N, C-alpha and C positions, 0 to 999 in steps of 0.2 A: 313708695308712691310710683305708680306706674305713669310717670309723666316726664317729659323733658322741658327745658327751659329755654325761651328765646328772649335774649336781652338786647335792647337796642341802646348802642352806646353813644350814637350822635344825634338822635332824632331832634333834640332841643338845643343844639348848639347856639343857634342864633339868639336865644333867649339871654344869653350871658357872653356876649362877644368878647368883653374884656378878658374873661378867663378861658375862652376857648380859641384864642387866636393861634396857639400852638399845641392845643391838647383837646381831647374829646370832652363831652359832658361828664362821661363816666369816670375820667381821670382827674376831675376837679379835686384838689386837696381839701380836707374837711376835718376840722377839730384836732389840728396838731399832728395826727399819724394816719388818718384814713384817707381814702378816695370814695367818691360817691358811688362808685360801682360796688364798693364793699357791701353795702346795705342790700342790694339786689341779690348778689351772689350769696350772701349769708342767709337771707330769707329763703332762697331756693334750697340751699343745702341743709338748712335746719328743718325744712319741711320734707326732707327725703328725696329730693330731686338730685339724680346722680349724673345727669347728662345735660349740658348747657351749651347752646349756640350763642356766641357773642357776635352780633352784627356790627360790623365796623363801617366806617365811611372815609374819613380823612383825618390827619393829625393824630393817628393812633398809635405812634411809636411809644409814647409814654404810657399808654394804656396797656400795651403789649409787655413793656418792661415791668409794669406793675403786676399784672396777672400771672405773667410767665406761663408755666405748665398748669397752673391752678392748684398746685400742692398745698398752699396755704389755706384753701377752702376745701381741702380733701377731694379735689377734682382731677388730680393726676392719676387716672386710672386706665387700665388696659381696655375695659368695657365701660363705655359712657365717657365721663370726664368733660374737659373743657374744650371747645372747638371754636377757633377764630374763624368767622365766616367773611370771605372777601366782599368788598363794597361794590360788587358789579352784579349783573344779572340780566340786564337789558341788552339789546342789540348794540354792537359796536363798543361794547364794554363801557357804557355810559354810567356814570355815577348815579345812584338813586336819588330821587329828590322827595319822595313820599313814603310813608310807612308801607303802603301797599307794594310799591316798587321794591323796597328792601325785603319784603317777605317773599317776593318772587325770586330775588337772589338767594334766598334760603331754601328754595324748593328741593334742590339736591340733598341737602341736609335732611330735610323732612322725609324725602323718599327712602334714604338709607337708614332711617331710624325705624325701630319698631315698638317705641313706646305708644300707649293708646292715647295719651293726652298731651296738650301743650300748654304751658303757662307762659304767657307774654307779659313782659314788664319793660318799662323804661328805667333809666338809672339817674333821673333827676330829682327823685324823691327820697326822703329819709323817713323810714317807718319800720315797724316790726309787723310782718304779715305771715300768718300761718296758711300756706297754700294747701296743706294736706286737709285742713278743716274746710276750707272752701271747696275743695274737690269733693269732699263728702257730701256737703250740702248740694253741690252741682248734680251728683248722681242721685241723691234722693228725690230731687225735683225732676228728674229725668230732663234736665236742661240740654239744649244744644250748645248755648254759649252762656257763661256767667261773667258779667261785667262787675268789677269792684268799684264802689263810689264811696266818696265821704261827703258828710253834710256840712255845707259852709254857707256863711252869709255872703250873698251876692256882692255886697259892698266891700267885702274883705278879699276878694278874688281879683287879682291883677288880670286885665284883658278878658273879663268874663265873656265878652262877646265873641270870642275865638274859641271858647271851651265847649265841651260836649256835656250836655245836661241830660240826665235820663229821668223819665217819670215812670213810676211803678203802680201796679195794682196792690191789693192787700196782700196777695200771696207772694209778692216779690217779682212777678213777671213784668217785664218792660213793656209799657204800653205806648211810650213816645220817646224818640231821641231827637234833641233839638241843637242847633247850633245859632249862635247870635241871638238868643232869646232876650226880650226885653223884660227882664224880671226883677224883682225886688225880694228881699227877705231871704229864706233859707232855700238853698238848691241842693240837688244831688249831683255832685261834681264827679265825673268820670276820671278816674286815677291812671287810665291807659294801662290797666291791669286786667287781663281777661283769662279765662280757661275755656278750652273747647277740645273736641277730639282732634287728633292729627289728621285723620283722613278728611274731616269736614273742613279743616282749614286749607288743605291741598285743594279740594274741590272749590271752595270759595276764591281761592287765589287764581285758579285756572279760569273760572267763570268770569271773574272781574276783567281779566285781561282779554278774554274773548269778545268782551263788550266795550273794550276800550276805556275802562274805568281806571282811576288811579287814587282814589282817596278810601282808605279803609273805613273811616267813620261813615262818611256821607254815602259811598258807593257800595258798601258791603253791609254794614250794620243797619243803617236807616233803611235800606231797600228791602231788608229781610226781617224786619222788626215784627211783621204779621205773619210771615211764612215759617219762621224758625221759632223755636221756644228759647227766647232770650230772657234770662233772669238777671237780677241785680243783687249783689251782696254789699251790705253796708260795713265799711271798716270803721270800727269805733275807737280805735287807739290812736296814738300820735301819729300825725301824717302831715308832712310839709313838702311841697314841690318847690324847688328853687328855680324861680323864672326871670331873675334879674340880679344885677350885682348888689342892689339894695336888699333884696330878699335874701341873698347869700349871707350878706353881712349881718343882717338883723336876726336871721334864724340861727347863725353860728353862735352869736353872742347870747342867745337865750340859753344855750347849753352851759353857761356859767352857772346857772341855777340848778342845783343838785336834783331837784324834783324833776326837772326837764330831762336831765341826763338819765335818771332813773327809769323814765318812760321808754328808753331805748335799751340801755345797757344793763338793766337789772333784770330784764325779762329774757333775753336770749345772749348768746355769744355772737359779737360781730367780728368776723375774722378780716384780717388785712395782711399785707406783706410783712413778714417779720424782718426787721433790721436790727443788727447789733450796734448798739450806740453806748457810749459812756454816760453815766449819769450826768445830770446837769449840775453845773458848779456855779455856786452862788458867792459872790464877792462879800467883803465885810460891809460895804455900804449898800447892799441889794435890799430892796423892799419889794415884796410881791404881795398884791391883795386881789382876791377873787378873780383869778386867772387860771387858765390851763397852759402848763409848761410841759413841752415834750422832752425826750431825752436828748443828750448831746449839746445842751445849750450853755452858754456862758452869760450869766446875768450879773452885772455890776452896778446897774442903775435901778430905776423904779418901774415896775409894771403893774398897772391897774386894770381891771375889768377887760382883759385882753386874752387873745389866743396866740401862743408862741409855738411855732412848729419846731422840728428837729434842726439842730446845728445853727440856731439863731444866736447872734452875739449882741448884747445890750451894753453899750460903753458907760463909763462912769459919768455920773452927773445926768444921764439921759433919763427922760420921763415918757413912758409909753402909756397912753390911756386909750380905752375904747377902740383898740385896733387889732388887726389880724396880720401877723408877720409870718410868711410862708418860709419854707425850708432854706436855710443858708443866707437869710437876710443879716446884714451887718450894719450896726449904727455905730457912729462915733461917739465922742464925748460931748456932753452938754447939748444933746438933741432933744427936741420936743415934738412928740407925735400925738395927735388926737384924731380919731375917727379915720384911720388909714388903713387901707388894705394893700399890703405889699407883696407882689408875687415873689417867686423863688429867685435867690441870688441877688436881691438888690442891696445896693450899698448907699447908705445915707451918711455923709461926711459930718464932721464936727460942727456943732453949733447951728445946725439947720433946724428951723421951725416949720412944721407942716401941720396945719389944723384945718379940719373941715367940720361938718355937723353930721350927727348920727342919722338923719334922714337922707343924707347924701354924701357917703364916704368917698375919700379921695383915693383913687386907684393908682398904684405904680406898677408898671409893666415889668415882666421877668428881665432880669440882667441889667436894669437901669442903674446908673449912678446919679445920685442926686447931690 
């Protein structure tokens, strides 16, 4: 596939402030062993993309620790490979605040590349997406830009008024792009995934800044909807964008259903950083029901309908229900947890009772002792 990837690691950090205080959106832990960026990188690699630029901004140390040289995604290459792009690009080394400003910071990376096409994607979504198939469709339609969208009910989309909605003709050409639409029923929700030629992207970036523009959607896509051949591709498989702590919690627990897991993990390989951990040890009184348990845990209590990350210890007499406990979390004995999201290395002492509701889970910050 003659394309490079551009991945935005921080663009949606403000959507989940609880989980991005000390990390990027891309490095949010997911399903016991993954990070969100694993899905974007795996989709690119599985589609034949061998060169990826990872656009950073702030709090990206954990992201760099996770991706390293890119070898776990077969991106540690002499030609191509994984490139960490600095979070600057404007005058006076000011951090970018919009997607377009982030792209300007990547202009040297684009200029030094020779791939014909660019695949741009965020890393707040969980999906399996075949970019090679989309690029083939892009070429067949002689498109300038192909936007990927999913069909959603407007009532099911959080903050729909801030989302980008595309309207298409019968042949798939985009006829209108709208923001803050007053709509009901089914909408074509843009996934922030698109494909276009590298030279066209360079031209659009330069033209936008020569006019003082700063918003990729409103100032680039909307302004060119009639002058460029912009087409839309519908993604029909599983797709979810994590845009709040509630959605992170809700969508994570959906993966306790095998049919949901199969939507992602039965179709392609999802790569992540490999860690050597001992098998999880279950005590004589341990009870586990409908849960995902990572390696290196010690379970001596009861775990139901929960996701347990690496190195978690559940004490005797402790009951964990409908909860997500991230790496290194330790509970004492006779603890009761319900609808809790505990970040890394949380310690919950003996006999503590913490209970919330599934519609509003209780979050415990990293390294907190309760």
